[in-house]
C-alpha positions in Angstrom: 99.7 37.9 139.2 101.6 35.3 137.2 100.3 32.6 139.5 96.8 33.2 138.1 97.7 33.0 134.4 95.3 31.2 132.1 97.6 28.1 131.7 98.1 27.8 135.4 94.4 27.9 136.0 93.8 25.2 133.4 96.5 23.0 135.1 95.1 23.7 138.5 91.5 22.9 137.5 92.6 19.7 135.8 94.6 18.5 138.8 91.6 19.3 141.1 89.3 17.1 139.0 91.8 14.3 138.9 92.3 14.4 142.6 88.5 14.5 143.1 88.2 11.3 141.1 90.9 9.8 143.3 89.1 11.0 146.5 86.0 9.2 145.3 87.9 5.9 145.1 89.3 6.5 148.6 85.8 7.3 149.9 84.4 4.0 148.6 87.1 2.0 150.3 87.2 4.0 153.6 83.7 5.6 153.8 85.4 9.0 154.4 83.3 11.5 152.5 85.1 12.9 149.5 83.6 16.3 150.4 85.8 16.5 153.5 88.9 15.7 151.4 87.9 18.4 148.9 87.5 21.0 151.7 90.9 20.1 153.1 92.4 20.4 149.6 90.8 23.9 149.4 92.3 24.9 152.7 95.7 23.7 151.5 95.3 25.8 148.3 94.4 28.8 150.4 97.7 28.7 152.2 99.6 28.1 148.9 97.9 31.0 147.2 98.6 33.3 150.1 102.2 32.3 150.1 102.8 32.9 146.3 100.5 36.0 146.0 101.9 37.6 149.2 100.0 39.7 151.7 96.5 39.1 153.0 93.9 38.2 150.4 90.2 38.2 151.2 89.2 35.0 149.4 85.7 35.0 151.0 84.8 38.4 149.5 86.4 37.8 146.1 85.0 34.3 145.6 81.6 34.6 147.2 79.8 35.3 143.9 81.5 32.4 142.1 80.7 30.1 145.0 77.0 31.0 144.9 76.7 30.4 141.1 78.6 27.1 141.2 76.6 26.0 144.3 73.2 26.8 142.6 74.1 24.8 139.5 75.4 22.0 141.7 72.2 21.9 143.7 70.1 21.6 140.6 72.3 18.8 139.2 72.3 16.9 142.5 68.5 17.1 142.9 68.0 16.1 139.2 70.5 13.2 139.6 68.6 12.0 142.7 65.2 12.3 141.0 66.4 10.3 137.9 67.3 7.4 140.2 63.9 7.2 142.0 61.2 4.8 140.8 57.6 5.6 141.8 55.8 2.4 142.6 52.8 1.7 144.8 54.9 -0.4 147.2 57.2 2.6 147.7 54.4 5.0 148.6 54.8 4.4 152.4 58.7 4.7 152.4 58.3 8.0 150.4 55.7 9.4 152.9 57.8 8.3 155.9 60.9 9.9 154.4 59.0 13.1 153.7 57.6 13.2 157.3 61.0 12.6 158.9 62.6 15.2 156.7 59.9 17.8 157.5 59.5 17.2 161.2 63.3 16.9 161.6 63.8 20.2 159.7 61.3 22.2 161.8 62.4 20.6 165.2 66.1 21.1 164.5 65.6 24.7 163.4 63.5 25.5 166.4 66.1 24.1 168.9 69.0 25.7 167.0 67.2 29.0 167.0 66.7 28.9 170.7 70.4 28.0 171.2 71.6 30.9 169.1 69.1 33.4 170.5 70.5 32.5 174.0 74.2 32.5 173.2 74.9 34.7 170.2 75.1 38.4 171.1 72.5 40.7 169.4 70.6 37.7 167.9 66.8 38.3 167.5 64.4 35.4 167.4 63.4 36.2 163.8 67.1 36.2 162.7 67.8 33.1 164.8 65.2 31.2 162.7 66.9 32.3 159.5 70.3 31.4 160.7 69.1 28.0 162.1 67.3 26.9 159.0 70.4 26.3 156.8 72.0 24.4 159.8 69.0 22.1 159.9 69.0 20.9 156.3 70.5 17.6 155.3 73.1 17.8 152.5 72.1 15.6 149.6 75.4 16.6 148.0 77.2 14.6 150.7 74.6 11.9 151.5 73.8 10.6 148.0 77.4 9.7 147.0 78.1 8.3 150.5 75.2 5.8 150.9 75.8 3.7 147.8 77.3 0.9 149.9 74.1 0.6 152.1 71.4 -1.9 151.3 68.8 -0.8 148.8 66.0 0.1 151.4 68.3 2.3 153.5 69.9 3.8 150.5 66.5 4.8 149.0 65.4 6.3 152.4 68.4 8.6 152.5 68.0 9.7 148.9 64.3 10.5 149.5 64.9 12.1 152.9 67.9 14.3 151.8 66.1 15.5 148.6 63.0 16.4 150.5 65.1 18.1 153.2 66.8 20.2 150.5 63.5 21.3 148.9 61.5 21.9 152.0 64.5 23.6 153.7 64.8 26.1 150.8 61.1 26.7 150.9 61.1 27.3 154.6 64.1 29.6 154.4 62.5 31.8 151.7 59.2 31.8 153.5 61.0 33.2 156.6 63.1 35.7 154.6 60.0 37.0 152.7 58.4 37.7 156.1 61.1 40.4 156.6 59.7 42.4 153.7 56.1 43.5 153.8 55.9 43.5 150.0 56.7 39.8 149.7 55.1 38.6 152.9 51.9 36.8 151.8 51.4 34.7 154.9 50.7 31.0 155.1 47.8 31.1 152.6 50.0 32.9 150.0 52.8 30.4 150.6 50.5 27.4 150.1 49.3 29.0 146.9 52.9 29.6 145.8 53.7 25.8 146.2 50.5 24.8 144.4 51.4 27.1 141.4 54.9 25.8 141.4 53.7 22.2 141.2 51.3 23.0 138.3 54.0 24.8 136.4 56.4 21.9 137.1 54.0 19.3 135.7 53.1 21.3 132.6 56.7 22.1 131.8 57.8 18.5 132.4 55.2 17.1 129.9 56.1 19.7 127.4 59.8 19.0 127.6 59.3 15.3 127.3 57.1 15.6 124.2 59.5 18.2 122.6 62.8 16.6 123.3 61.9 13.1 122.2 61.4 14.6 118.7 64.7 16.5 118.5 66.9 14.6 116.1 70.2 16.4 116.9 72.7 14.3 118.9 73.8 17.3 121.0 70.6 18.0 122.9 71.3 17.0 126.5 73.0 20.3 127.5 70.2 22.1 125.7 67.8 20.3 128.1 70.0 21.2 131.1 70.1 24.9 129.9 66.2 24.9 129.7 66.0 23.5 133.2 68.5 26.2 134.5 66.4 28.8 132.8 63.2 27.5 134.4 64.9 27.5 137.8 66.1 31.0 137.5 62.8 32.4 136.2 61.0 30.6 139.0 63.3 32.2 141.5 62.6 35.6 140.0 58.9 34.9 140.5 59.5 33.8 144.1 58.5 30.2 143.3 60.0 27.0 144.9 62.0 26.3 141.8 63.6 23.0 143.0 60.2 21.4 142.8 60.3 22.0 139.0 63.6 20.1 138.8 62.4 17.3 141.0 59.1 16.8 139.1 60.9 16.8 135.8 63.4 14.2 136.9 60.6 12.0 138.3 58.6 12.3 135.0 61.7 11.3 132.9 62.5 8.3 135.2 58.9 7.1 135.4 57.4 7.9 131.9 55.2 4.8 131.9 53.5 6.0 135.1 53.0 9.6 133.8 51.8 8.4 130.3 49.3 5.6 131.2 46.8 3.9 128.9 46.1 5.7 125.7 48.6 8.5 126.5 51.4 6.0 125.6 50.8 6.8 121.9 52.5 10.2 122.5 55.7 8.4 123.6 58.5 7.1 121.5 59.9 4.5 123.8 63.3 4.0 122.2 64.0 7.7 122.1 62.8 8.2 125.7 65.1 5.5 126.9 68.0 7.1 125.1 67.1 10.6 126.5 66.9 9.1 130.0 70.2 7.2 129.7 72.1 10.2 128.2 70.6 12.7 130.6 71.5 10.5 133.6 75.1 10.2 132.6 75.5 13.9 131.8 73.8 14.9 135.0 75.9 12.6 137.1 79.2 13.8 135.5 78.2 17.5 135.7 77.2 17.1 139.4 80.5 15.5 140.1 82.5 18.4 138.5 80.4 21.1 140.0 80.4 19.6 143.5 84.2 19.2 143.2 84.8 22.9 142.5 82.2 24.1 145.0 83.8 22.4 148.0 87.3 23.2 146.9 86.4 26.9 146.6 84.6 26.7 149.9 87.8 25.4 151.5 89.7 28.3 150.0 87.3 30.8 151.5 87.3 29.3 155.0 88.6 31.5 157.8 90.2 29.0 160.2 90.7 31.5 163.0 87.0 31.5 163.5 87.2 27.9 164.9 89.3 29.0 167.8 86.5 30.8 169.7 85.2 29.0 172.8 81.7 30.4 172.1 81.8 29.0 168.6 82.7 25.5 170.0 80.0 25.7 172.7 77.2 26.8 170.3 78.2 24.3 167.6 78.3 21.4 170.0 74.9 22.2 171.4 73.4 22.4 167.9 75.1 19.1 166.8 73.8 17.3 170.0 70.3 18.6 169.3 70.5 17.3 165.7 71.2 13.7 166.7 68.8 13.6 169.7 65.9 14.8 167.5 67.0 12.4 164.7 67.2 9.5 167.1 63.7 10.1 168.4 62.2 10.5 164.9 63.7 7.4 163.5 62.7 5.3 166.6 59.1 6.5 166.1 58.8 6.1 162.3 61.3 3.2 161.6 61.7 1.2 164.8 64.9 -0.4 166.1 66.8 -0.8 162.9 68.2 2.8 162.8 71.9 2.3 162.4 73.7 3.9 160.8 70.8 6.2 159.6 70.7 8.1 162.9 74.2 9.4 162.3 73.9 10.1 158.6 72.9 13.8 158.9 75.7 15.9 157.4 75.3 19.6 156.5 77.0 20.9 153.4 76.2 22.6 150.1 72.7 23.9 150.7 73.8 25.1 154.2 76.5 27.2 152.7 74.3 28.6 149.9 71.5 29.7 152.2 73.9 31.2 154.7 75.1 33.5 151.9 71.5 34.3 151.0 70.5 35.6 154.4 69.1 39.1 153.8 71.2 42.1 154.9 68.4 43.3 157.3 68.6 39.9 159.1 72.4 39.7 159.4 73.8 39.7 162.9 77.4 40.9 163.5 77.7 38.7 166.6 77.2 35.5 164.6 80.6 33.9 163.8 80.9 31.9 160.5 83.0 29.4 162.5 79.7 27.8 163.7 78.8 27.0 160.1 82.2 25.4 159.4 82.2 23.5 162.8 78.8 22.0 162.2 79.6 21.0 158.6 82.9 19.3 159.5 81.6 17.7 162.7 78.5 16.2 161.2 80.5 14.8 158.2 83.0 13.2 160.6 80.2 11.6 162.7 78.7 10.2 159.5 82.2 8.9 158.5 82.6 7.1 161.8 79.1 5.5 161.6 79.6 4.3 158.0 83.0 2.8 158.8 81.6 1.0 161.8 78.6 -0.3 159.7 80.9 -1.5 157.0 83.0 -3.5 159.5 79.8 -5.0 161.0 78.5 -6.0 157.6 81.9 -7.6 156.8 81.8 -9.6 160.0 78.3 -10.8 159.3 79.1 -11.8 155.7 82.2 -13.7 156.9 80.0 -15.6 159.4 77.4 -16.4 156.7 80.1 -17.6 154.3 81.5 -19.9 157.0 78.1 -21.3 157.7 77.3 -21.9 154.0 80.6 -23.6 153.5 80.1 -25.9 156.5 76.6 -26.7 155.3 77.7 -27.4 151.8 80.4 -29.8 153.1 77.8 -31.6 155.3 75.4 -31.9 152.4 78.1 -33.3 150.1 79.0 -35.9 152.8 75.4 -36.9 153.2 74.9 -37.3 149.5 78.0 -39.4 149.2 77.1 -41.7 152.0 73.5 -42.2 150.8 71.1 -43.1 153.6 72.7 -46.2 155.2 73.5 -45.6 158.9 76.6 -47.7 158.9 78.2 -45.9 156.0 77.5 -42.6 157.6 79.2 -43.8 160.7 82.3 -44.9 158.7 82.5 -41.6 156.9 82.3 -39.6 160.1 84.9 -41.9 161.8 87.2 -41.6 158.8 86.8 -37.8 158.7 87.5 -37.6 162.4 90.7 -39.7 162.0 91.8 -37.4 159.1 91.2 -34.2 161.1 93.0 -35.8 164.1 96.0 -36.5 162.0 96.0 -33.0 160.5 96.1 -31.5 164.0 98.9 -33.8 165.1 100.8 -33.0 161.9 100.6 -29.3 162.6 101.8 -29.7 166.2 104.8 -31.8 165.2 105.9 -32.7 161.7 108.5 -35.1 163.1 106.0 -37.4 164.9 102.9 -39.1 163.6 100.4 -40.3 166.3 97.2 -42.3 166.2 97.2 -43.5 162.6 95.2 -46.7 162.0 96.0 -46.9 158.3 99.1 -48.9 157.7 99.9 -47.7 154.1 100.5 -44.1 155.0 102.6 -45.0 158.0 104.9 -47.1 155.8 105.2 -44.3 153.3 106.1 -41.9 156.1 108.9 -44.2 157.3 110.3 -44.1 153.8 110.5 -40.3 154.0 107.3 -39.2 152.3 106.7 -35.4 152.7 103.9 -34.3 155.0 102.0 -32.7 152.1 102.1 -36.0 150.1 101.0 -37.9 153.2 97.9 -35.7 153.5 97.0 -36.2 149.9 97.5 -39.9 150.2 95.2 -40.1 153.3 92.5 -38.0 151.5 92.7 -40.3 148.5 92.4 -43.3 150.8 89.4 -41.8 152.5 87.6 -41.1 149.2 88.4 -44.7 147.9 86.8 -46.1 151.1 83.7 -44.0 150.5 83.5 -45.1 146.9 83.7 -48.8 147.7 81.1 -48.4 150.5 78.7 -46.7 148.0 79.2 -49.5 145.4 78.4 -52.1 148.1 75.2 -50.3 149.0 74.1 -50.0 145.4 74.7 -53.8 144.9 
């Protein structure tokens, strides 16, 4: 196994990170999600490893545990990164509530329709298992959306950050609520589930305040990864206690990003503003960098574990297309009701990704259906990412055309205003300026059509110069200078 030597692994990991950085640059220019490029890279590595290692290697079985660990850390970092970018202001209350409503209704409606489709077309599928399989396919991927919407205007960008973050959190809560229902020991019903959420929120608020007060007093420079380690610990303990641990991460990020809001009035005395700004800035950078690296390796490893033969099934294609169609129909209706007519490209920004893969691997053994093909998962992830790519590219072109038109209008308006200022308010001088401009434009058009012949010139000086062999460019400059001199003289006469 020389191919998997320590130095080869270091070289491979370094090259993957470098390529991922390059993919990000390509993504910003083309709006093709870098995640898709990472998955393709993983598929390429799969073929390369099989060639050099020889024989059939079950990458899905061997790398499943690694994928789950990296994915969990990545999810925590992505949610924390999103929370650190969100400002809680009174004017943003309605957009936040709208985003939450769209995320929740879209999640439940999409899962219901997807469950019906799988119950109907997947052999051996029960309705209870169908809901468990449908839930991961109904969750928006913040891992793909957040890096992809940076080019959108601020309002739309914030909507997607809120919506995808809420979709992740509520999707995980819904998945574990359904999975606990399979086990009588963990099934507490709707009342117990509500109490679970309330307890999680209380723990999240208490832990967030405690972390803020403690970490602003730590003098060591190397404390950011300590903070991240504490958050990972809280998340894992919360999971062991069957809590909705992502809420803890979200609340902590919001507290750090909005300390003035969470420490109002006299409570400000407990804050050290300079240190908190430093903590926020450093945590934001480290979270962003960590999320980038973890996301990179997650999707590359996912690409390595993909079984491409599963995409060749007609049943996979049919079920996947029906699920994808239902996703966009439901999304279109929701956005029309809550937002109105301005729903492009938001209606097509609904990719599935990291959380979909993680929850698929977390489906309990007792709910697993042998008739379900993993190709459905891959088909939906790739198709929704491609649809988003097309919509983003189209939107970028549309914005570019609009901006070009605006630039042209502004330029024309500026020229007109300059001409009006130069000619003052006298009607005759305006007429002279317009007439001279018309003559100049007429001569430019004639000059473009035939450089050998000059027609319609009323100014004798330039004609004489042309006969002497003056170049066309010098003639143009001479005419412009003559026009400016005429305007200057006219302005002097008006002043006198």
